[in-house]
C-alpha positions in Angstrom: 95.5 34.1 -13.6 99.1 32.7 -14.8 101.6 35.0 -15.5 101.5 35.3 -19.3 98.1 34.7 -19.9 96.0 37.2 -21.8 92.3 38.0 -20.6 90.2 38.0 -23.8 87.2 40.8 -24.0 83.6 40.0 -22.8 82.0 38.5 -25.4 78.4 40.2 -25.7 75.5 39.0 -23.5 78.8 38.0 -21.1 78.9 39.2 -17.5 81.9 40.2 -16.1 84.1 38.4 -13.7 82.7 39.1 -10.2 85.1 41.0 -7.9 85.5 40.5 -4.3 86.7 42.6 -1.8 85.4 46.0 0.5 86.9 48.4 -1.2 85.7 47.3 -4.9 81.8 46.8 -3.6 81.8 49.9 -1.1 78.6 51.3 -2.8 76.9 48.1 -2.3 78.3 47.7 0.9 77.5 51.0 1.9 73.7 50.1 0.1 73.3 47.8 2.6 74.3 49.4 5.7 71.7 52.3 5.4 68.8 49.6 4.5 69.5 47.4 7.3 69.9 51.1 8.9 66.7 52.2 8.0 64.8 48.9 8.2 66.1 48.3 11.4 65.2 51.8 13.0 61.7 51.4 11.3 61.1 48.2 13.2 62.3 49.7 16.4 60.7 52.8 16.4 57.3 50.6 16.1 58.2 48.2 18.6 58.8 51.6 20.9 55.5 53.2 20.1 52.9 50.6 19.6 52.6 49.8 23.3 52.4 53.2 24.2 49.8 53.5 21.4 47.7 50.2 22.3 47.2 51.4 25.7 46.6 55.6 25.3 44.3 55.5 22.3 43.4 51.9 22.1 42.7 51.5 25.8 45.2 47.7 25.4 47.0 46.2 28.2 50.7 46.9 26.7 51.8 42.8 27.3 48.8 42.2 25.2 48.9 44.5 22.6 52.9 43.9 22.0 51.9 39.8 22.0 49.0 40.2 19.2 51.5 42.4 16.6 54.5 40.5 16.9 52.7 37.7 16.8 51.0 38.9 13.5 54.1 40.1 12.1 56.5 37.0 13.3 53.4 34.5 12.1 53.4 36.5 8.3 57.4 36.4 7.9 57.7 32.7 9.2 54.9 31.7 6.7 56.1 33.5 3.7 59.9 32.9 4.2 58.4 28.8 3.4 57.7 30.0 0.4 59.9 32.8 -0.3 63.1 30.3 -1.4 60.1 28.8 -4.2 59.5 31.8 -5.5 62.7 33.1 -5.6 64.2 30.2 -7.9 60.6 30.2 -10.2 60.9 33.8 -11.0 64.9 35.1 -9.6 65.7 37.2 -6.7 65.4 40.4 -7.5 61.5 40.6 -8.2 60.9 38.6 -5.2 62.7 41.3 -3.4 61.0 44.2 -5.2 57.9 42.5 -4.6 58.5 42.7 -0.8 59.5 46.1 -1.0 56.2 46.6 -3.3 54.4 45.3 -0.6 55.6 47.6 2.0 54.7 50.4 0.8 51.1 50.9 2.5 52.2 50.0 6.0 53.2 53.4 7.5 49.8 54.5 5.8 47.9 52.1 7.8 49.6 53.0 10.9 48.9 56.4 10.4 45.3 56.2 10.0 44.4 52.8 11.6 41.5 53.7 14.2 41.5 50.3 15.5 44.1 47.8 16.9 43.4 45.5 14.0 44.4 48.0 11.6 47.3 47.8 13.2 47.6 43.7 13.4 47.0 43.9 9.7 50.0 46.4 9.1 52.3 44.2 11.1 50.9 40.8 8.7 51.6 43.3 5.7 55.0 43.8 7.3 55.7 40.5 7.9 54.3 39.5 4.2 56.9 42.3 3.1 60.0 41.0 5.2 59.7 37.2 4.5 60.2 37.8 0.5 
């Protein structure tokens, strides 16, 4: 801003200017850190526990089980990522992100009540779709 100039108050419907800086945006930054920690922790727990569950409960080889659920997650996420940009352009980023979060809601229940390895793989497909959005 030049010296001597005054800024006019924002008009109705006009957005405020973007404020840059970590200190000015500390609340958003801390939310981002918390969300990333929770998502990372969740995926880390799943990647640690599922091979053991596959071996002890479903009597599967650890390598085979790891490959199936990681591949299911990866393929679903990659396919969803391909379309997520177009969806964001058409509907906006927020609705697409919220849809991703809502899609992830049944994943813990699918994992908890899974009575076959197919349900575990299905939960990872749903999780991949969620993460892709």
